[in-house]
N, C-alpha and C positions, 0 to 999 in steps of 0.2 A: 504494500500500500504506500503510495507516494504521499509525501507531506505537501499539503497545499502551500503555495507561496503567494505572498501579497506583493503587488507592485510597489516599489519603493522609489521615491523621488530623492535621489542622492543629494541633489542641491539643497532640498529642504532639510534633509537630515544634517548636512554640514552646517547650514545656517543655524539650526537649533543647537548643535554642539558649540558653535561659535558664541552664541548667546550665553550658554551655560558657562563657557570658559571666561567670557567677559565678566559675568556675575561673580565667579570665583575670584578673579583678579581684584575686583572691587572689594570683595569681602576680605581678602588677604591684606590689601592696602589699608582698609579701615582698621583691621586688627592691629597692624603695625603702627598706625597713627595713634591708636589707643595706648598701646604699649609705650610708645615714645612720650606721650602726654603723662602717663603714670610715672615713668622714670623721671621726667623733668619735675613733676610735682613733688616727688619724693626728695629730690635733690634740693628743692627750694624750702622744704619744711624744716624748721629749726629742730634739731635733736631727733629727727626721724630715725636715724640709725641707732639711737640709744633706746628706742622704744622696746620694751620687753626685756631689757637687760638689767633692769633695776631689781 
């Protein structure tokens, strides 16, 4: 018994994958921006490195 195949528009599939890739790039960039902001805030905070050591 042969498996039925569906017609596939390769261009549409590639366009969808490109959109997913672009979204992942935006997510990674946003995560890195958040990390950078948190690190900068920690460096600005007085005594932040001493917290929890007392």
